C-alpha positions as CSV (number, residue, x, y, z in Angstrom):
1,M,0.3,0.1,-0.2
2,N,1.6,3.0,-0.9
3,D,-1.3,5.4,-0.9
4,L,-0.2,7.3,2.8
5,E,-4.4,8.0,3.3
6,I,-5.4,4.3,3.4
7,R,-2.7,3.3,5.5
8,T,-3.2,5.8,8.0
9,W,-7.0,4.5,7.9
10,L,-6.5,1.2,8.5
11,S,-4.2,1.3,10.6
12,L,-7.0,2.6,13.1
13,T,-9.8,0.4,11.8
14,R,-8.0,-2.7,11.8
15,H,-7.3,-2.3,15.3
16,L,-11.1,-1.7,16.6
17,P,-12.0,-4.3,19.2
18,R,-15.4,-6.5,18.7
19,V,-17.6,-4.7,20.3
20,R,-21.3,-3.1,19.0
21,G,-20.4,0.0,16.9
22,A,-17.0,-0.7,16.0
23,G,-18.0,-2.0,12.2
24,R,-20.5,0.9,11.8
25,L,-17.0,3.1,12.9
26,S,-15.0,1.5,10.3
27,N,-18.0,1.6,7.1
28,Y,-17.9,5.5,8.5
29,A,-14.0,5.7,7.4
30,R,-14.8,3.7,4.5
31,R,-17.3,5.8,3.3
32,I,-14.8,9.5,4.1
33,Y,-12.3,7.2,2.0
34,L,-14.1,6.7,-1.2
35,R,-15.1,10.5,-1.4
36,R,-13.6,9.4,-4.6
37,R,-12.5,7.1,-7.0
38,R,-9.9,4.8,-5.4
39,D,-8.1,1.9,-6.8
40,A,-7.7,-1.8,-5.8
41,V,-5.7,-1.9,-2.9
42,T,-3.1,-4.1,-2.1
43,T,-3.3,-5.7,2.2
44,S,-3.4,-8.8,4.1
45,F,-6.5,-10.8,4.7
46,L,-6.4,-13.2,7.7
47,G,-2.4,-13.8,6.4
48,Y,-2.9,-13.4,3.1
49,S,-1.8,-11.3,0.8
50,L,-5.3,-10.1,-1.3
51,V,-6.2,-7.0,-3.9
52,L,-9.7,-5.6,-2.7
53,D,-11.4,-3.5,-3.7
54,P,-12.4,-0.9,-1.7
55,H,-16.0,-0.2,-3.4
56,D,-17.4,-3.5,-2.9
57,A,-19.2,-4.0,0.4
58,V,-17.2,-7.2,1.2
59,E,-14.7,-6.7,0.2
60,G,-14.3,-3.1,1.5
61,E,-15.2,-5.1,5.0
62,M,-11.8,-7.6,4.3
63,C,-10.0,-4.8,3.3
64,F,-11.4,-2.2,6.4
65,H,-11.7,-4.2,9.4
66,P,-10.8,-8.2,8.9
67,Q,-11.1,-8.8,12.3
68,L,-14.8,-7.8,12.5
69,C,-15.2,-10.0,9.4
70,E,-17.9,-12.8,10.0
71,Y,-15.5,-13.4,12.7
72,R,-18.7,-15.0,14.5
73,E,-19.3,-17.5,11.5
74,F,-15.4,-18.0,11.3
75,A,-15.0,-19.7,14.7
76,W,-17.8,-22.4,14.1
77,L,-15.1,-23.0,11.1
78,R,-12.0,-23.1,13.2
79,R,-15.2,-25.7,15.7
80,F,-15.2,-28.1,13.2
81,L,-12.5,-28.1,10.5
82,R,-9.3,-29.9,10.6
83,P,-6.4,-30.8,8.1
84,G,-7.2,-33.1,5.4
85,N,-11.0,-31.6,6.1
86,V,-13.1,-30.5,2.5
87,F,-14.6,-27.6,2.2
88,V,-17.2,-26.0,-0.3
89,D,-18.2,-22.5,-0.5
90,V,-21.5,-22.5,-2.8
91,G,-21.3,-18.0,-3.3
92,A,-17.9,-17.8,-2.6
93,N,-17.2,-13.8,-3.5
94,A,-13.8,-12.8,-2.6
95,G,-13.4,-15.6,-1.0
96,A,-13.6,-15.1,2.6
97,Y,-15.2,-18.0,3.7
98,S,-12.7,-20.0,1.5
99,F,-9.8,-18.0,3.4
100,A,-11.0,-18.7,6.8
101,A,-12.1,-22.2,5.9
102,L,-8.1,-22.8,4.7
103,K,-6.7,-21.7,7.2
104,S,-8.5,-24.8,9.2
105,V,-7.8,-27.4,6.8
106,G,-4.3,-26.3,5.8
107,P,-2.3,-28.2,3.2
108,S,-3.9,-31.6,2.7
109,G,-7.4,-30.5,2.8
110,R,-9.2,-29.0,-0.1
111,V,-11.3,-26.2,-0.6
112,L,-14.0,-25.7,-3.4
113,A,-15.1,-21.9,-4.0
114,L,-18.0,-22.1,-6.3
115,E,-18.6,-18.3,-8.0
116,A,-21.1,-17.7,-10.9
117,D,-20.9,-14.2,-11.9
118,P,-17.0,-14.2,-14.5
119,D,-15.7,-11.4,-12.5
120,T,-15.9,-12.1,-9.4
121,H,-14.9,-15.6,-10.4
122,A,-11.4,-13.9,-12.2
123,R,-10.3,-11.2,-8.5
124,L,-10.8,-14.6,-6.3
125,S,-8.7,-16.6,-8.9
126,A,-6.3,-14.1,-9.3
127,N,-5.8,-13.6,-5.2
128,I,-5.9,-17.7,-4.4
129,A,-2.7,-17.9,-7.4
130,R,-1.0,-14.6,-5.6
131,N,-0.6,-16.7,-2.9
132,G,0.5,-19.8,-4.2
133,I,-2.6,-21.8,-3.3
134,S,-3.4,-25.2,-4.6
135,N,-6.2,-26.2,-2.9
136,I,-8.4,-23.4,-3.2
137,V,-9.8,-25.0,-6.6
138,P,-12.3,-21.6,-8.1
139,V,-14.8,-22.7,-10.2
140,N,-16.8,-20.4,-12.1
141,V,-20.5,-22.4,-12.1
142,G,-23.9,-21.3,-11.3
143,V,-25.6,-23.8,-8.8
144,A,-29.0,-24.4,-9.7
145,G,-31.4,-27.0,-9.0
146,E,-31.2,-28.6,-12.5
147,R,-28.9,-28.5,-15.2
148,T,-29.5,-25.2,-17.4
149,T,-29.6,-21.7,-18.3
150,L,-30.0,-18.4,-15.8
151,R,-29.8,-15.3,-16.0
152,L,-27.8,-13.5,-13.2
153,W,-28.9,-10.5,-11.9
154,R,-25.6,-8.0,-11.2
155,N,-25.9,-5.6,-8.4
156,T,-24.6,-3.0,-9.6
157,T,-24.7,-0.5,-6.4
158,G,-21.3,-1.3,-5.1
159,N,-22.3,-5.2,-3.6
160,R,-21.2,-8.2,-5.7
161,G,-22.8,-10.1,-3.4
162,G,-26.2,-9.2,-4.3
163,N,-25.6,-10.9,-7.7
164,S,-28.9,-13.3,-7.7
165,F,-30.7,-15.5,-10.2
166,L,-33.7,-15.2,-8.7
167,A,-35.7,-11.9,-10.9
168,D,-35.5,-8.5,-9.8
169,A,-37.0,-6.0,-11.3
170,S,-35.6,-3.2,-9.5
171,R,-31.8,-4.3,-11.4
172,S,-31.3,-3.7,-15.7
173,E,-28.2,-5.9,-15.8
174,S,-27.5,-9.4,-16.4
175,I,-26.2,-12.1,-17.9
176,A,-26.6,-15.6,-19.1
177,L,-24.6,-18.7,-17.5
178,E,-24.9,-22.2,-17.8
179,C,-26.1,-23.8,-14.2
180,E,-25.6,-27.3,-12.6
181,P,-26.6,-29.2,-9.9
182,L,-24.5,-29.3,-6.2
183,Y,-24.2,-32.9,-6.8
184,D,-22.7,-32.9,-10.2
185,I,-20.5,-30.0,-9.3
186,L,-19.5,-32.1,-6.6
187,V,-18.3,-35.4,-8.8
188,A,-17.4,-33.7,-11.4
189,H,-14.4,-32.2,-8.9
190,G,-13.8,-35.7,-7.5
191,V,-15.5,-34.5,-3.6
192,E,-16.5,-37.6,-1.9
193,R,-16.5,-35.8,1.3
194,V,-17.8,-32.2,2.6
195,D,-16.9,-31.6,6.3
196,A,-18.6,-28.2,6.2
197,M,-20.3,-25.8,4.0
198,K,-21.1,-22.5,3.4
199,L,-24.2,-21.1,1.2
200,D,-24.4,-17.5,0.5
201,I,-26.5,-17.3,-2.8
202,E,-29.2,-14.5,-2.8
203,G,-32.1,-16.6,-1.9
204,F,-31.3,-20.0,-4.4
205,E,-30.4,-22.2,-1.2
206,Y,-33.7,-23.9,-0.9
207,Q,-33.8,-25.1,-4.6
208,V,-30.0,-26.0,-4.4
209,L,-30.4,-28.2,-1.4
210,R,-33.4,-29.5,-2.5
211,A,-32.1,-31.0,-5.6
212,F,-29.0,-32.0,-3.2
213,F,-30.5,-33.4,-0.3
214,H,-32.4,-35.5,-3.0
215,T,-29.6,-36.9,-5.4
216,A,-26.6,-36.6,-2.9
217,P,-25.2,-39.9,-0.7
218,T,-25.4,-38.9,3.3
219,T,-21.5,-39.1,2.6
220,L,-21.7,-35.8,1.1
221,H,-24.1,-34.0,3.6
222,P,-21.6,-32.0,6.0
223,S,-21.4,-31.5,9.6
224,L,-21.6,-28.0,9.7
225,I,-24.0,-25.2,6.8
226,I,-23.1,-22.1,7.6
227,M,-26.4,-20.5,5.5
228,E,-27.4,-17.0,4.5
229,F,-31.5,-16.8,5.3
230,R,-33.7,-14.4,4.4
231,P,-37.7,-15.3,5.8
232,D,-38.7,-11.6,4.1
233,I,-38.0,-13.4,-0.2
234,V,-39.1,-17.1,0.9
235,A,-41.8,-17.0,-1.0
236,L,-40.1,-16.0,-4.5
237,A,-37.4,-18.8,-3.6
238,G,-40.2,-21.1,-4.0
239,G,-39.5,-22.6,-0.2
240,S,-37.9,-21.7,3.2
241,A,-34.0,-23.4,2.3
242,L,-33.8,-23.3,6.8
243,D,-36.3,-24.8,7.1
244,L,-35.5,-28.0,4.7
245,V,-32.6,-28.1,6.4
246,Q,-33.9,-28.7,9.7
247,Q,-36.1,-31.4,7.8
248,H,-32.9,-32.8,7.6
249,G,-31.5,-33.6,11.0
250,Y,-29.7,-29.9,10.9
251,V,-29.9,-28.6,14.0
252,A,-29.6,-24.1,14.7
253,Q,-27.0,-23.6,17.3
254,A,-26.6,-20.0,16.8
255,R,-27.3,-17.0,14.5
256,A,-25.5,-13.8,13.3
257,N,-27.2,-11.4,11.5
258,E,-28.6,-13.6,8.2
259,N,-26.5,-16.2,8.3
260,Y,-27.8,-19.6,10.5
261,I,-25.1,-21.9,11.5
262,L,-26.5,-25.6,11.7
263,V,-25.2,-28.4,13.0
264,K,-26.2,-32.4,11.7
265,R,-27.5,-34.9,14.1
266,A,-25.2,-37.4,15.3
């Protein structure tokens, strides 16, 4: 980082404690920094050197306050994942969960990072290559309940994580993408066991998991699922992903905002 201003801001925001309001304070600092157009920032995240776009909501959090970023969810990954385990990141975005999981599964483990948007996938792939990582496998694929072609509606307001296959009349930009069922993707990449999984695909979780639980053997059912769930879009999504997961033997152990942490009964 050659920009004195960003170095100054990060020296403050990256030392904020995990207390109420810390994230809002950091985001306020980010808004001040973004009073004009800024270039991507090269900085550290969980010990990895990443190039991050401070204008993007998720990458901005990873840049300005990595110590606050999904820290409750990451603690569950550390609790469940061990060296040699397999983690599947459905809707990987900038790879925060993928890099966090890699810290636990180590060089003998494997992370499959599935990201539909080609631009986001390219950014993630570049950061993986930048760190010489061979066991995070970035896959540019849409995940759906069946093999089909869908339009990915892009969020153009500064949050790439808001891209969704659910039709949204408020969005004008979309691209057509080939989509595959989750089970087919795992088979294609030789995944025989999944120890933990994260899903954040903006309301498409229900369709993906309904097909997955119907077709995948129980050996592929992860012990831990971290899943975003929004009750306000259940009707649009076609059903409740939270109810579906619980019907298949998972118990909600914790919640962090819209993320539910679910553990499979023994």
